[in-house]
C-alpha positions in Angstrom: 4.7 70.0 6.4 3.7 68.4 3.1 0.3 68.9 1.6 -0.4 65.2 2.0 0.6 65.2 5.7 -1.6 68.3 6.2 -4.5 66.6 4.5 -4.2 63.4 6.4 -3.9 65.2 9.7 -6.8 67.5 9.1 -9.0 64.6 7.9 -8.1 62.5 11.0 -8.9 65.4 13.4 -12.1 66.2 11.7 -13.3 62.6 12.2 -11.7 62.2 15.7 -11.1 65.5 17.5 -10.5 63.6 20.8 -7.5 61.7 19.4 -4.3 61.9 21.5 -1.1 62.7 19.8 0.1 59.1 20.4 -3.1 57.8 18.7 -2.5 60.3 15.8 1.1 59.1 15.5 0.0 55.5 15.3 -2.7 56.2 12.8 -0.5 58.2 10.5 2.6 56.0 11.0 4.8 58.9 12.1 6.7 59.9 15.3 5.1 61.6 18.2 7.5 64.5 17.8 6.4 65.0 14.2 2.7 64.9 15.2 3.4 67.6 17.9 5.3 69.7 15.3 2.5 69.4 12.7 -0.2 70.2 15.2 1.7 73.3 16.4 2.1 74.4 12.7 -1.7 74.0 12.1 -2.5 75.9 15.3 -0.1 78.8 14.2 -1.8 78.8 10.8 -5.1 79.1 12.5 -6.5 75.9 10.9 -7.1 74.1 14.3 -7.7 75.0 17.9 -6.6 72.9 20.8 -8.8 73.0 23.8 -8.1 71.4 27.2 -10.7 69.2 28.8 -10.9 67.0 31.8 -10.7 63.3 31.1 -10.8 60.6 33.8 -7.9 58.7 32.1 -5.9 61.8 31.4 -5.7 64.8 33.7 -5.5 67.3 30.8 -6.4 66.0 27.3 -6.9 68.0 24.2 -9.7 68.4 21.8 -8.5 69.4 18.3 -11.1 71.4 16.4 -10.9 72.6 12.8 -11.6 76.3 12.6 -13.7 77.7 9.7 -10.4 78.5 8.1 -9.3 74.9 8.7 -12.4 73.5 7.1 -11.8 75.7 4.0 -8.1 74.7 3.8 -9.0 71.0 4.2 -11.5 71.3 1.3 -8.8 73.0 -0.9 -6.1 70.5 0.1 -8.6 67.6 -0.5 -9.2 68.7 -4.0 -5.5 69.1 -4.7 -4.8 65.7 -3.1 -7.5 64.1 -5.2 -6.2 65.6 -8.4 -2.7 64.3 -7.5 -4.0 60.8 -6.9 -6.0 60.8 -10.1 -2.9 61.8 -12.1 -0.9 59.0 -10.4 -3.7 56.5 -11.2 -3.8 57.6 -14.8 0.0 57.3 -15.1 -0.2 53.8 -13.6 -3.0 52.8 -15.9 -0.9 53.9 -18.9 2.2 52.0 -17.6 0.1 48.8 -17.1 -1.4 49.1 -20.6 2.2 49.5 -22.0 3.5 46.5 -20.0 0.5 44.3 -21.1 1.1 45.3 -24.7 4.8 44.5 -24.4 4.1 41.2 -22.8 1.5 40.4 -25.4 4.1 41.0 -28.2 6.7 38.9 -26.3 4.2 36.1 -25.9 3.3 36.2 -29.6 7.0 36.1 -30.6 7.8 33.0 -28.6 
């Protein structure tokens, strides 16, 4: 599981621990099988716990809770993800500035 997928899944579960796997798949734009695989991986790592509860719509639904270890991991992953996005943003800013400068020179030459 990529760090980005782990971040997005942990973030979603933190905000909506009652989400079904189908809802998670729709929210993240991935297959139901991938969600199941990722949830099982997070459970094995000890980052989340899955608890059964009775639900009138669903006989046995799950509540996905971040463990203390999961909260710590999410914080670490969030910082890494933020740093990655800032680096991407700065690279894009640089490319945009170069393109503007290039277009400015081209416009001056015509």
